C-alpha positions in Angstrom: 61.7 108.5 42.2 62.0 112.2 41.4 61.6 114.5 44.4 61.0 118.3 44.0 60.5 120.3 47.3 58.5 123.5 47.7 58.9 126.6 50.1 55.5 127.5 51.1 53.8 129.9 53.8 51.9 128.0 56.4 48.4 129.2 56.5 46.9 126.2 58.9 49.4 123.7 60.5 49.9 120.4 60.8 51.0 117.3 58.6 49.2 115.1 55.5 50.6 113.2 53.1 48.6 111.6 50.0 47.6 111.0 46.9 47.4 114.5 44.9 44.4 116.3 42.5 45.2 119.0 40.9 43.4 121.4 39.1 43.9 124.8 37.6 39.9 126.3 38.6 38.7 127.5 41.4 37.0 125.6 43.6 33.3 126.8 45.1 32.9 124.4 48.5 28.6 126.3 48.4 27.6 124.5 45.6 30.7 123.2 43.3 31.1 120.0 45.7 29.1 117.4 47.0 29.1 117.6 50.9 28.3 114.2 51.8 30.5 112.5 48.5 33.2 114.7 48.8 33.3 115.0 44.6 33.4 118.0 42.7 30.1 118.8 40.9 30.1 122.0 39.6 29.4 121.5 35.7 32.5 121.8 33.4 34.9 122.5 36.1 38.3 120.6 35.2 37.8 117.9 37.8 34.0 117.6 37.5 33.3 114.2 39.1 36.4 113.6 40.6 36.9 113.1 44.9 38.8 115.2 46.5 38.0 113.3 49.7 41.3 111.9 51.9 43.5 113.6 49.0 46.0 116.7 48.5 44.5 119.5 46.9 46.3 121.4 44.5 44.5 124.6 43.4 45.0 128.0 42.6 42.0 129.4 45.6 38.6 129.1 46.3 35.5 131.0 44.9 31.9 131.2 45.5 29.5 132.3 48.8 31.2 132.3 52.5 28.9 129.5 53.5 31.6 127.6 51.4 33.6 127.5 54.4 31.3 125.7 56.6 30.8 123.6 53.8 34.4 122.1 54.0 34.0 121.7 58.2 31.1 119.7 57.0 33.1 117.4 54.7 35.0 116.9 57.2 32.9 115.9 59.8 31.8 113.4 57.0 35.0 112.2 56.9 35.2 113.4 52.7 37.6 116.3 53.0 40.8 116.9 51.5 43.8 116.0 54.0 45.4 118.8 53.0 45.3 122.3 50.8 48.1 123.5 48.6 46.8 127.1 47.2 48.6 129.3 45.4 47.0 132.2 47.4 44.7 131.0 50.6 41.4 133.1 50.1 39.5 133.8 53.4 36.8 131.3 52.5 38.9 128.5 52.4 41.0 129.6 54.6 38.3 129.9 57.5 36.9 126.3 56.3 40.2 124.6 56.9 41.1 126.6 60.3 37.7 125.2 61.6 38.1 121.6 60.0 41.5 121.3 61.1 42.6 120.9 57.6 46.8 121.6 56.9 46.6 124.6 54.4 49.8 126.3 52.3 49.8 129.0 50.2 52.5 131.4 48.2 54.8 128.2 46.7 57.7 129.5 45.8 57.6 127.7 42.4 54.1 127.0 40.8 52.5 123.5 42.1 50.1 123.3 39.4 52.6 122.7 37.3 54.9 120.8 39.3 52.5 118.4 40.8 50.2 116.3 38.6 47.1 114.4 40.0 48.3 110.9 41.1 51.8 112.4 43.1 52.1 111.4 46.2 52.9 114.1 48.3 54.2 115.3 52.2 52.5 119.0 53.2 54.1 119.6 56.3 52.1 123.0 57.0 54.1 123.4 60.7 57.8 124.0 58.6 56.0 125.3 55.3 57.5 122.8 53.1 55.8 120.4 50.1 57.7 117.0 49.3 56.2 116.4 45.8 56.9 112.5 45.3 56.3 112.3 41.4 54.9 109.3 40.1 56.9 107.1 37.5 57.4 107.9 34.0 56.2 111.9 34.7 
């Protein structure tokens, strides 16, 4: 099994691991995600209909209303939030939501995670040490 290590900047410290869900599209947590199911609902979104609950979310950044911070917190309260977030750039909305919800979050990777992480890969996010370890799924 191939392993990739990415150096990142910690935004919200903590450690989480699990299966990755990757999208090149920004996500709005206010109206673009079903808070109680953890499913992306934005029409036409690359991962429309996909659950991010209990996954390692890998995406460029958030978008939309500042209410998205509270929606991410509400997802955590319902047990439907991502386990960790890997972003290219930590926007204030998602970063604030991750802080409120206690979701480990990192950004500013030294390599583009959208190019080296695939949905289904096993990922360990260590936002205390500033490292993301990617264990590639067989055949990828």
